[in-house]
C-alpha positions as a Markdown table, in Angstrom:
| # | Residue | x | y | z |
|---|---|---|---|---|
| 1 | Met | -56.2 | -9.4 | -26.1 |
| 2 | Arg | -55.2 | -12.6 | -24.3 |
| 3 | Leu | -51.4 | -13.3 | -23.8 |
| 4 | Arg | -50.3 | -16.9 | -24.2 |
| 5 | Val | -47.3 | -19.0 | -23.5 |
| 6 | Ile | -46.2 | -21.2 | -26.4 |
| 7 | Gly | -45.7 | -24.9 | -25.5 |
| 8 | Thr | -46.6 | -27.0 | -22.5 |
| 9 | Val | -46.9 | -25.0 | -19.2 |
| 10 | Asp | -48.4 | -27.7 | -17.0 |
| 11 | Ala | -45.3 | -27.6 | -14.9 |
| 12 | Leu | -45.8 | -23.9 | -14.0 |
| 13 | Lys | -49.6 | -23.8 | -13.9 |
| 14 | Ala | -49.6 | -26.0 | -10.8 |
| 15 | Gly | -48.6 | -23.0 | -8.7 |
| 16 | Met | -45.1 | -24.1 | -7.7 |
| 17 | Ser | -41.8 | -22.4 | -8.6 |
| 18 | Pro | -38.1 | -22.7 | -8.3 |
| 19 | Pro | -36.1 | -20.3 | -5.9 |
| 20 | Asn | -35.3 | -16.9 | -7.4 |
| 21 | Ala | -37.4 | -17.7 | -10.6 |
| 22 | Ile | -41.2 | -17.7 | -10.0 |
| 23 | His | -43.1 | -17.5 | -6.8 |
| 24 | Ala | -46.8 | -18.3 | -7.4 |
| 25 | Cys | -49.7 | -18.7 | -5.0 |
| 26 | Ser | -51.8 | -21.8 | -4.7 |
| 27 | Pro | -55.4 | -21.2 | -5.9 |
| 28 | Ala | -56.7 | -22.8 | -2.7 |
| 29 | Ser | -54.5 | -21.3 | 0.1 |
| 30 | Gly | -52.7 | -18.4 | -1.5 |
| 31 | Ala | -49.4 | -19.5 | 0.2 |
| 32 | Ser | -46.1 | -18.8 | -1.5 |
| 33 | Val | -44.2 | -21.9 | -2.4 |
| 34 | Ala | -40.4 | -22.1 | -3.0 |
| 35 | Gly | -38.0 | -24.9 | -3.8 |
| 36 | Pro | -37.8 | -27.3 | -6.8 |
| 37 | Leu | -40.7 | -26.8 | -9.1 |
| 38 | Arg | -43.3 | -29.5 | -8.3 |
| 39 | Arg | -46.2 | -30.4 | -10.6 |
| 40 | His | -49.6 | -31.6 | -9.3 |
| 41 | Ala | -52.9 | -32.4 | -10.8 |
| 42 | Pro | -54.8 | -29.2 | -11.4 |
| 43 | Ser | -57.5 | -28.5 | -8.8 |
| 44 | Arg | -59.7 | -26.7 | -11.2 |
| 45 | Pro | -61.3 | -28.0 | -14.4 |
| 46 | Arg | -59.5 | -26.9 | -17.6 |
| 47 | Val | -61.2 | -24.2 | -19.6 |
| 48 | Pro | -61.6 | -24.6 | -23.4 |
| 49 | Gly | -58.3 | -24.1 | -25.2 |
| 50 | Gly | -56.2 | -26.0 | -22.6 |
| 51 | Gly | -56.3 | -23.4 | -19.9 |
| 52 | Ala | -57.0 | -23.8 | -16.2 |
| 53 | Gly | -59.3 | -20.9 | -15.6 |
| 54 | Pro | -58.3 | -17.6 | -14.0 |
| 55 | Trp | -55.2 | -19.1 | -12.4 |
| 56 | Ser | -53.8 | -20.1 | -15.8 |
| 57 | Asp | -54.4 | -16.6 | -17.1 |
| 58 | Arg | -52.6 | -15.0 | -14.2 |
| 59 | Leu | -49.6 | -17.4 | -14.6 |
| 60 | Thr | -49.5 | -16.8 | -18.3 |
| 61 | Leu | -49.5 | -13.0 | -17.8 |
| 62 | Leu | -46.7 | -13.4 | -15.2 |
| 63 | Leu | -44.5 | -15.3 | -17.7 |
| 64 | Glu | -45.2 | -12.9 | -20.5 |
| 65 | Ser | -44.8 | -9.7 | -18.5 |
| 66 | Thr | -41.3 | -10.5 | -17.0 |
| 67 | Gly | -38.3 | -9.0 | -18.7 |
| 68 | Glu | -36.2 | -12.0 | -18.1 |
| 69 | Gly | -36.0 | -14.8 | -20.5 |
| 70 | Met | -37.5 | -18.1 | -19.3 |
| 71 | Phe | -37.9 | -21.6 | -20.7 |
| 72 | Gly | -38.5 | -25.1 | -19.5 |
| 73 | Ile | -36.7 | -28.3 | -20.6 |
| 74 | Asp | -37.6 | -32.0 | -20.2 |
| 75 | Leu | -35.2 | -34.8 | -19.3 |
| 76 | Asp | -33.9 | -34.9 | -22.8 |
| 77 | Gly | -33.0 | -31.2 | -22.7 |
| 78 | Arg | -35.8 | -30.3 | -25.2 |
| 79 | Cys | -37.7 | -27.0 | -24.8 |
| 80 | Thr | -41.2 | -27.4 | -23.3 |
| 81 | Phe | -42.1 | -23.7 | -23.1 |
| 82 | Val | -40.5 | -20.3 | -23.6 |
| 83 | Asn | -41.8 | -16.9 | -22.8 |
| 84 | Arg | -41.8 | -14.0 | -25.2 |
| 85 | Ala | -38.8 | -12.2 | -23.6 |
| 86 | Gly | -36.7 | -15.3 | -23.9 |
| 87 | Ala | -37.5 | -15.9 | -27.5 |
| 88 | Thr | -36.8 | -12.3 | -28.3 |
| 89 | Ile | -33.4 | -12.3 | -26.6 |
| 90 | Leu | -32.4 | -15.5 | -28.4 |
| 91 | Gly | -33.7 | -14.1 | -31.8 |
| 92 | Tyr | -36.1 | -17.0 | -32.4 |
| 93 | Ala | -39.8 | -17.3 | -32.9 |
| 94 | Ala | -41.3 | -19.1 | -29.9 |
| 95 | Glu | -42.7 | -21.9 | -32.0 |
| 96 | Asp | -39.2 | -22.6 | -33.4 |
| 97 | Leu | -37.8 | -23.4 | -30.0 |
| 98 | Ile | -40.4 | -25.9 | -28.7 |
| 99 | Gly | -39.0 | -29.4 | -28.9 |
| 100 | Arg | -35.4 | -28.3 | -29.7 |
| 101 | Asn | -32.4 | -29.4 | -27.5 |
| 102 | Met | -31.5 | -26.1 | -25.8 |
| 103 | His | -27.9 | -26.9 | -25.1 |
| 104 | Tyr | -27.1 | -27.7 | -28.7 |
| 105 | Leu | -29.1 | -24.7 | -29.8 |
| 106 | Ile | -28.0 | -21.9 | -27.5 |
| 107 | His | -25.2 | -23.2 | -25.2 |
| 108 | His | -23.0 | -25.3 | -27.5 |
| 109 | Ala | -19.8 | -23.3 | -27.3 |
| 110 | His | -17.9 | -21.0 | -25.1 |
| 111 | Gly | -17.4 | -17.3 | -26.0 |
| 112 | Asp | -14.0 | -18.1 | -27.5 |
| 113 | Gly | -15.5 | -20.7 | -29.8 |
| 114 | Arg | -14.4 | -23.8 | -27.8 |
| 115 | His | -16.8 | -26.7 | -27.8 |
| 116 | Tyr | -19.0 | -26.9 | -24.7 |
| 117 | Pro | -19.7 | -30.6 | -23.9 |
| 118 | Val | -23.2 | -31.3 | -22.9 |
| 119 | Glu | -22.0 | -33.4 | -20.0 |
| 120 | Glu | -20.5 | -30.2 | -18.5 |
| 121 | Cys | -23.6 | -28.1 | -19.0 |
| 122 | Pro | -24.8 | -26.6 | -15.6 |
| 123 | Ile | -28.3 | -26.1 | -17.1 |
| 124 | Phe | -28.7 | -29.9 | -17.6 |
| 125 | Arg | -27.2 | -30.7 | -14.2 |
| 126 | Ala | -30.3 | -29.2 | -12.7 |
| 127 | Phe | -32.4 | -32.2 | -13.7 |
| 128 | Arg | -29.6 | -34.8 | -14.1 |
| 129 | Gln | -28.1 | -34.3 | -10.7 |
| 130 | Gly | -30.7 | -32.1 | -8.9 |
| 131 | Leu | -28.1 | -29.3 | -8.6 |
| 132 | Pro | -29.5 | -25.7 | -9.0 |
| 133 | Cys | -27.1 | -23.2 | -10.5 |
| 134 | Arg | -26.6 | -19.5 | -11.1 |
| 135 | Ile | -23.9 | -18.6 | -13.7 |
| 136 | Asp | -22.9 | -15.1 | -14.9 |
| 137 | Ser | -19.6 | -16.0 | -16.7 |
| 138 | Glu | -20.7 | -17.7 | -19.9 |
| 139 | Val | -22.4 | -16.8 | -23.1 |
| 140 | Leu | -25.6 | -17.9 | -24.9 |
| 141 | Trp | -26.0 | -18.1 | -28.7 |
| 142 | Arg | -28.6 | -16.3 | -30.8 |
| 143 | Ala | -30.3 | -17.5 | -33.9 |
| 144 | Asp | -28.0 | -15.3 | -36.1 |
| 145 | Gly | -24.9 | -17.1 | -34.8 |
| 146 | Ser | -23.8 | -14.3 | -32.5 |
| 147 | Cys | -23.4 | -14.8 | -28.8 |
| 148 | Phe | -24.0 | -12.5 | -25.8 |
| 149 | Pro | -22.8 | -12.7 | -22.1 |
| 150 | Ala | -25.6 | -14.0 | -20.0 |
| 151 | Glu | -26.5 | -14.6 | -16.5 |
| 152 | Tyr | -28.7 | -17.7 | -16.1 |
| 153 | Ser | -30.1 | -19.9 | -13.4 |
| 154 | Ser | -31.4 | -23.4 | -13.7 |
| 155 | Tyr | -33.6 | -25.3 | -11.2 |
| 156 | Pro | -35.0 | -28.8 | -11.3 |
| 157 | Ile | -38.8 | -29.4 | -11.7 |
| 158 | Val | -40.0 | -32.1 | -9.3 |
| 159 | Glu | -43.2 | -34.1 | -9.8 |
| 160 | Gln | -44.2 | -36.7 | -7.2 |
| 161 | Asp | -40.7 | -36.7 | -5.8 |
| 162 | Ala | -39.1 | -37.3 | -9.2 |
| 163 | Val | -37.2 | -34.7 | -11.3 |
| 164 | Val | -39.0 | -34.3 | -14.7 |
| 165 | Gly | -37.1 | -31.4 | -16.1 |
| 166 | Ala | -35.8 | -27.9 | -15.3 |
| 167 | Val | -36.8 | -24.3 | -15.6 |
| 168 | Val | -34.2 | -21.8 | -16.8 |
| 169 | Thr | -34.2 | -18.0 | -16.5 |
| 170 | Phe | -31.7 | -15.8 | -18.2 |
| 171 | Ile | -30.9 | -12.2 | -19.1 |
| 172 | Asp | -28.5 | -10.4 | -21.4 |
| 173 | Ile | -25.8 | -8.8 | -19.3 |
| 174 | Ser | -23.9 | -7.2 | -22.2 |
| 175 | Glu | -24.2 | -3.7 | -20.8 |
| 176 | Arg | -23.1 | -4.9 | -17.4 |
| 177 | Lys | -20.0 | -6.6 | -18.9 |
| 178 | Gln | -19.2 | -3.5 | -21.0 |
| 179 | Ala | -19.5 | -1.3 | -17.9 |
| 180 | Glu | -17.2 | -3.8 | -16.0 |
| 181 | Glu | -14.7 | -3.7 | -18.9 |
| 182 | Leu | -14.7 | 0.0 | -19.0 |
| 183 | Leu | -14.2 | 0.1 | -15.3 |
| 184 | Arg | -11.4 | -2.4 | -15.5 |
| 185 | Arg | -9.7 | -0.4 | -18.3 |
| 186 | Ala | -10.1 | 2.8 | -16.2 |
| 187 | Asn | -8.5 | 1.1 | -13.2 |
| 188 | Asp | -5.7 | -0.3 | -15.4 |
| 189 | Glu | -5.1 | 3.2 | -16.8 |
| 190 | Leu | -5.2 | 4.7 | -13.4 |
| 191 | Glu | -2.7 | 2.1 | -12.0 |
| 192 | Arg | -0.5 | 2.7 | -15.0 |
| 193 | Arg | -0.5 | 6.4 | -14.5 |
| 194 | Val | 0.1 | 6.0 | -10.7 |
| 195 | Glu | 3.0 | 3.6 | -11.4 |
| 196 | Glu | 4.5 | 6.1 | -13.9 |
| 197 | Arg | 4.1 | 9.0 | -11.5 |
| 198 | Thr | 5.5 | 6.9 | -8.6 |
| 199 | Gln | 8.5 | 6.0 | -10.8 |
| 200 | Glu | 9.0 | 9.7 | -11.7 |
| 201 | Leu | 8.7 | 10.7 | -8.0 |
| 202 | Ser | 11.1 | 7.9 | -7.0 |
| 203 | Gly | 13.6 | 9.0 | -9.6 |
| 204 | Ala | 13.2 | 12.6 | -8.5 |
| 205 | Leu | 13.7 | 11.6 | -4.8 |
| 206 | Thr | 16.8 | 9.6 | -5.7 |
| 207 | Gln | 18.2 | 12.6 | -7.6 |
| 208 | Leu | 17.4 | 14.9 | -4.6 |
| 209 | Arg | 19.1 | 12.5 | -2.2 |
| 210 | Glu | 22.1 | 12.2 | -4.5 |
| 211 | Leu | 22.3 | 16.0 | -4.8 |
| 212 | Ser | 21.9 | 16.3 | -1.0 |
| 213 | Ala | 24.7 | 13.8 | -0.5 |
| 214 | Tyr | 26.9 | 15.6 | -3.0 |
| 215 | Leu | 26.3 | 18.9 | -1.3 |
| 216 | His | 27.2 | 17.4 | 2.1 |
| 217 | Thr | 30.4 | 16.0 | 0.5 |
| 218 | Val | 31.3 | 19.4 | -0.9 |
| 219 | Arg | 30.6 | 21.1 | 2.4 |
| 220 | Glu | 32.7 | 18.6 | 4.3 |
| 221 | Glu | 35.6 | 19.0 | 1.8 |
| 222 | Glu | 35.2 | 22.8 | 2.1 |
| 223 | Arg | 35.3 | 22.5 | 5.9 |
| 224 | Thr | 38.4 | 20.3 | 5.7 |
| 225 | Arg | 40.1 | 22.9 | 3.4 |
| 226 | Ile | 39.2 | 25.8 | 5.7 |
| 227 | Ala | 40.3 | 24.0 | 8.8 |
| 228 | Arg | 43.6 | 23.1 | 7.1 |
| 229 | Glu | 44.2 | 26.7 | 6.0 |
| 230 | Ile | 43.3 | 28.0 | 9.5 |
| 231 | His | 45.8 | 25.6 | 11.0 |
| 232 | Asp | 48.5 | 26.3 | 8.5 |
| 233 | Glu | 48.1 | 30.0 | 8.1 |
| 234 | Leu | 46.4 | 31.6 | 11.1 |
| 235 | Gly | 47.7 | 29.0 | 13.6 |
| 236 | Ser | 51.3 | 29.6 | 12.4 |
| 237 | Leu | 50.9 | 33.3 | 12.6 |
| 238 | Leu | 49.5 | 33.2 | 16.2 |
| 239 | Val | 52.4 | 31.0 | 17.3 |
| 240 | Ala | 54.9 | 33.3 | 15.7 |
| 241 | Leu | 53.2 | 36.3 | 17.3 |
| 242 | Lys | 53.3 | 34.6 | 20.7 |
| 243 | Met | 57.1 | 34.0 | 20.3 |
| 244 | Asp | 57.7 | 37.6 | 19.3 |
| 245 | Val | 55.8 | 38.8 | 22.4 |
| 246 | Asn | 57.9 | 36.5 | 24.6 |
| 247 | Trp | 61.0 | 37.9 | 22.9 |
| 248 | Leu | 60.0 | 41.5 | 23.6 |
| 249 | Gly | 59.2 | 40.6 | 27.2 |
| 250 | Lys | 62.7 | 39.4 | 27.9 |
| 251 | Arg | 64.2 | 42.7 | 26.5 |
| 252 | Val | 62.0 | 45.2 | 28.4 |
| 253 | Ala | 62.0 | 43.4 | 31.7 |
| 254 | Glu | 63.2 | 46.7 | 33.4 |
| 255 | Asp | 60.0 | 48.4 | 32.2 |
| 256 | Ala | 57.2 | 47.0 | 34.5 |
| 257 | Gly | 54.3 | 48.7 | 32.7 |
| 258 | Leu | 55.5 | 47.5 | 29.3 |
| 259 | Gly | 56.0 | 44.0 | 30.7 |
| 260 | Arg | 52.4 | 43.8 | 32.0 |
| 261 | Lys | 51.2 | 44.9 | 28.6 |
| 262 | Leu | 53.2 | 42.2 | 26.9 |
| 263 | Gln | 51.8 | 39.6 | 29.4 |
| 264 | Ser | 48.3 | 40.7 | 28.6 |
| 265 | Met | 49.0 | 40.4 | 24.9 |
| 266 | Gly | 50.4 | 36.9 | 25.5 |
| 267 | Arg | 47.2 | 35.8 | 27.3 |
| 268 | Met | 45.1 | 37.2 | 24.4 |
| 269 | Ile | 47.2 | 35.3 | 21.9 |
| 270 | Glu | 46.8 | 32.1 | 23.9 |
| 271 | Thr | 43.0 | 32.6 | 24.0 |
| 272 | Ala | 43.0 | 33.2 | 20.2 |
| 273 | Val | 45.0 | 29.9 | 19.7 |
| 274 | Glu | 42.4 | 28.1 | 21.8 |
| 275 | Asn | 39.5 | 29.6 | 19.8 |
| 276 | Val | 41.2 | 28.7 | 16.6 |
| 277 | Gly | 41.7 | 25.2 | 17.8 |
| 278 | Arg | 38.0 | 25.0 | 18.7 |
| 279 | Ile | 36.9 | 26.4 | 15.4 |
| 280 | Met | 39.1 | 23.9 | 13.5 |
| 281 | Thr | 37.6 | 21.0 | 15.6 |
| 282 | Asp | 34.1 | 22.2 | 14.8 |
| 283 | Leu | 34.9 | 22.4 | 11.1 |
| 284 | Arg | 36.6 | 19.0 | 11.0 |
| 285 | Pro | 37.6 | 17.0 | 14.1 |
| 286 | Ser | 41.1 | 15.8 | 13.5 |
| 287 | Ile | 40.4 | 12.8 | 15.7 |
| 288 | Leu | 37.9 | 11.5 | 13.1 |
| 289 | Asp | 40.7 | 11.4 | 10.5 |
| 290 | His | 43.5 | 10.2 | 12.7 |
| 291 | Gln | 41.8 | 7.7 | 15.1 |
| 292 | Gly | 38.5 | 6.7 | 13.4 |
| 293 | Leu | 34.8 | 6.9 | 14.0 |
| 294 | Trp | 34.6 | 5.0 | 17.2 |
| 295 | Ala | 37.1 | 7.3 | 18.9 |
| 296 | Ala | 35.4 | 10.3 | 17.4 |
| 297 | Leu | 32.0 | 9.3 | 18.8 |
| 298 | Asp | 33.4 | 8.7 | 22.2 |
| 299 | Trp | 35.2 | 12.0 | 22.2 |
| 300 | Gln | 32.1 | 13.8 | 21.1 |
| 301 | Ala | 30.0 | 12.3 | 23.9 |
| 302 | Gln | 32.6 | 13.4 | 26.5 |
| 303 | Glu | 32.8 | 16.9 | 25.0 |
| 304 | Phe | 29.0 | 17.2 | 25.2 |
| 305 | Ala | 28.9 | 16.0 | 28.8 |
| 306 | Glu | 31.5 | 18.6 | 29.8 |
| 307 | Ser | 30.0 | 21.5 | 27.9 |
| 308 | Ser | 26.3 | 20.9 | 28.7 |
| 309 | Glu | 26.8 | 20.1 | 32.4 |
| 310 | Leu | 24.1 | 17.4 | 32.1 |
| 311 | Arg | 24.1 | 14.0 | 33.8 |
| 312 | Cys | 25.4 | 11.9 | 30.9 |
| 313 | Asp | 25.4 | 8.2 | 30.8 |
| 314 | Ala | 27.3 | 7.1 | 27.7 |
| 315 | Arg | 27.9 | 3.5 | 26.6 |
| 316 | Leu | 29.9 | 2.4 | 23.6 |
| 317 | Asp | 29.5 | -1.3 | 22.7 |
| 318 | Ile | 31.5 | -2.3 | 19.6 |
| 319 | Ala | 31.5 | -6.0 | 18.7 |
| 320 | Ala | 35.0 | -7.4 | 18.4 |
| 321 | Gly | 36.4 | -7.2 | 14.9 |
| 322 | Thr | 33.9 | -4.6 | 13.7 |
| 323 | Pro | 35.8 | -2.1 | 11.6 |
| 324 | Ala | 35.0 | 1.6 | 11.9 |
| 325 | Pro | 33.3 | 3.1 | 8.8 |
| 326 | Thr | 35.4 | 5.5 | 6.9 |
| 327 | Gly | 34.9 | 8.2 | 4.2 |
| 328 | Thr | 31.6 | 9.8 | 3.7 |
| 329 | Leu | 29.7 | 7.2 | 5.8 |
| 330 | Ala | 31.9 | 8.0 | 8.8 |
| 331 | Ile | 31.3 | 11.7 | 8.3 |
| 332 | Ala | 27.5 | 11.2 | 7.9 |
| 333 | Val | 27.3 | 9.2 | 11.2 |
| 334 | Phe | 29.4 | 11.7 | 13.1 |
| 335 | Arg | 27.4 | 14.7 | 11.9 |
| 336 | Ile | 24.1 | 12.9 | 12.7 |
| 337 | Phe | 25.4 | 12.2 | 16.2 |
| 338 | Gln | 26.5 | 15.8 | 16.6 |
| 339 | Glu | 23.0 | 17.0 | 15.6 |
| 340 | Met | 21.4 | 14.6 | 18.1 |
| 341 | Leu | 23.4 | 16.1 | 21.0 |
| 342 | Ser | 23.0 | 19.6 | 19.7 |
| 343 | Asn | 19.2 | 19.3 | 19.7 |
| 344 | Val | 19.3 | 18.1 | 23.3 |
| 345 | Ala | 21.4 | 21.1 | 24.3 |
| 346 | Arg | 19.3 | 23.6 | 22.5 |
| 347 | His | 15.7 | 22.4 | 22.9 |
| 348 | Ala | 15.3 | 19.6 | 25.4 |
| 349 | Arg | 15.7 | 21.6 | 28.7 |
| 350 | Ala | 16.8 | 18.2 | 30.1 |
| 351 | Thr | 18.7 | 17.3 | 33.3 |
| 352 | Ser | 20.1 | 14.0 | 32.1 |
| 353 | Val | 20.8 | 12.2 | 28.8 |
| 354 | His | 21.5 | 8.6 | 28.0 |
| 355 | Ile | 23.7 | 7.7 | 25.0 |
| 356 | Arg | 24.0 | 4.2 | 23.7 |
| 357 | Ile | 26.2 | 3.3 | 20.7 |
| 358 | Leu | 26.1 | -0.3 | 19.5 |
| 359 | Ala | 27.8 | -1.9 | 16.5 |
| 360 | Glu | 27.4 | -5.5 | 15.6 |
| 361 | Asp | 26.2 | -7.8 | 12.8 |
| 362 | Gly | 27.0 | -5.2 | 10.1 |
| 363 | Leu | 24.7 | -2.6 | 11.7 |
| 364 | Leu | 25.4 | 0.6 | 13.7 |
| 365 | Gly | 22.8 | 1.8 | 16.2 |
| 366 | Ile | 22.9 | 5.1 | 18.1 |
| 367 | Glu | 20.3 | 6.1 | 20.7 |
| 368 | Val | 20.2 | 9.4 | 22.5 |
| 369 | Ser | 17.4 | 9.7 | 25.1 |
| 370 | Asp | 16.7 | 12.7 | 27.4 |
| 371 | Asp | 14.3 | 13.5 | 30.2 |
| 372 | Gly | 13.4 | 17.0 | 28.8 |
| 373 | Cys | 10.3 | 18.7 | 27.7 |
| 374 | Gly | 9.6 | 16.6 | 24.7 |
| 375 | Ala | 7.5 | 17.7 | 21.7 |
| 376 | Pro | 4.5 | 16.4 | 19.6 |
| 377 | Ala | 5.3 | 14.2 | 16.6 |
| 378 | Ala | 4.2 | 17.0 | 14.3 |
| 379 | Ala | 7.1 | 19.1 | 15.4 |
| 380 | Phe | 9.6 | 16.6 | 14.1 |
| 381 | Asp | 7.7 | 16.1 | 10.8 |
| 382 | Ser | 7.5 | 19.8 | 10.1 |
| 383 | Pro | 9.1 | 21.0 | 6.9 |
| 384 | Arg | 10.9 | 23.6 | 9.0 |
| 385 | Ala | 12.6 | 21.1 | 11.2 |
| 386 | Tyr | 15.8 | 21.4 | 9.1 |
| 387 | Gly | 18.0 | 19.5 | 11.6 |
| 388 | Val | 15.7 | 16.5 | 11.6 |
| 389 | Leu | 15.4 | 16.6 | 7.8 |
| 390 | Gly | 19.1 | 16.7 | 7.5 |
| 391 | Met | 19.7 | 13.8 | 9.7 |
| 392 | Arg | 17.0 | 11.7 | 7.9 |
| 393 | Glu | 18.5 | 12.6 | 4.5 |
| 394 | Arg | 22.0 | 11.6 | 5.6 |
| 395 | Ala | 20.8 | 8.3 | 7.0 |
| 396 | Gly | 18.5 | 7.6 | 4.1 |
| 397 | His | 21.3 | 8.1 | 1.6 |
| 398 | Phe | 23.3 | 5.2 | 3.2 |
| 399 | Gly | 20.3 | 2.9 | 3.6 |
| 400 | Gly | 19.7 | 3.8 | 7.2 |
| 401 | Glu | 16.7 | 5.2 | 9.1 |
| 402 | Leu | 16.1 | 7.7 | 11.9 |
| 403 | Ala | 13.2 | 7.2 | 14.3 |
| 404 | Ile | 12.1 | 9.8 | 16.9 |
| 405 | Ser | 9.9 | 9.0 | 19.9 |
| 406 | Ser | 8.7 | 12.0 | 21.9 |
| 407 | His | 5.7 | 13.2 | 23.9 |
| 408 | Pro | 5.3 | 16.6 | 25.6 |
| 409 | Gly | 6.6 | 16.5 | 29.1 |
| 410 | Ala | 8.0 | 12.9 | 28.6 |
| 411 | Gly | 11.4 | 13.5 | 27.0 |
| 412 | Thr | 12.7 | 12.5 | 23.6 |
| 413 | Thr | 14.4 | 9.5 | 22.2 |
| 414 | Val | 16.2 | 9.5 | 18.8 |
| 415 | Arg | 17.4 | 6.3 | 17.3 |
| 416 | Leu | 19.7 | 5.8 | 14.3 |
| 417 | Arg | 20.1 | 2.5 | 12.5 |
| 418 | Ile | 22.5 | 2.4 | 9.6 |
| 419 | Pro | 24.3 | -0.5 | 7.8 |
| 420 | Leu | 28.1 | -0.6 | 7.9 |
| 421 | Gln | 28.7 | -2.0 | 4.4 |
| 422 | Glu | 30.9 | 0.9 | 3.4 |
| 423 | Ala | 33.1 | 0.1 | 6.4 |
| 424 | Ala | 35.1 | -2.1 | 4.0 |
């Protein structure tokens, strides 16, 4: 059975085709031709029935076998030919489309029902302005009044250097649009769930930080209480015991052996007093409460230099008029500084350490750098690095951050930056 194209197909039977639409071969040379569709006088005599011999049959078969819809329009926008796939997609009989204005028939409105002016039609621009187009964001309308998302292209037909119409190819992309919509919904749902989970995790992290800060506060209060009780109770008892030993020593001066024993007891009591003082200082340095953070940091640096026997270069630069933080912020900064120095003493195996404390423009910066053995970055990010975790949590609770730079054999530098808003 012979397949046929309804309407005039002279423009396509000449063997020329628009880009991305049809590529036909010239009967004479077999060369592929691209660009605007050009129509020439047929080189073969027509066969009965309006055909042009075997070439016409092959072109007709090509038009009818393609799954894409295809139609041609003249300069008035009227349909000159349409293939079977195009008529089927649009829901028309092929004969009902020939001679009809295709914009008013299938392209008259947008998907939301808004009128689509013919002057804005990209299909007609192909022959009116010689502008090819490829559109996948519009709809075409069927015979039953329904519309479908379509991807279409329109290319001008040129005859003897003059545009005489256009050829249009189109396909129904409903399935593609549905898949895109499903993918979009899936992405939206995923983003929503991620946002919800992020908010949940953020809330949980905030609660954990608040709990951590509360525990630190409770611990500091307990330390203060214990230090006060040691000072008031144990310290007073030791002083009283020392006075009693001195009293006995004066009354048994004639007994040399007993006197030596009392002197030994006195020395032991003095050592106990010193140890009690050290314990109280470790629990809660009185200098922090009585002289403020700046004095406490300076004192801690000096104490570290004396106890560690390292070469220690300490600098304290406080901008004029910068008040020292008080309360929980001061305690947090002091404890972080203590942990920095403690890590150097316990792990660094260093010979020297540089300490820089700078306060200006509402920010406090502390840097402790050593020339010790260093460590890989993973060591500081380990969940078992409790000291580092504690410092970071303390800093994070007050809006600060702790950065550690270290390499094996190249020493370690720990930097703290924390705002001083609570100084007020």
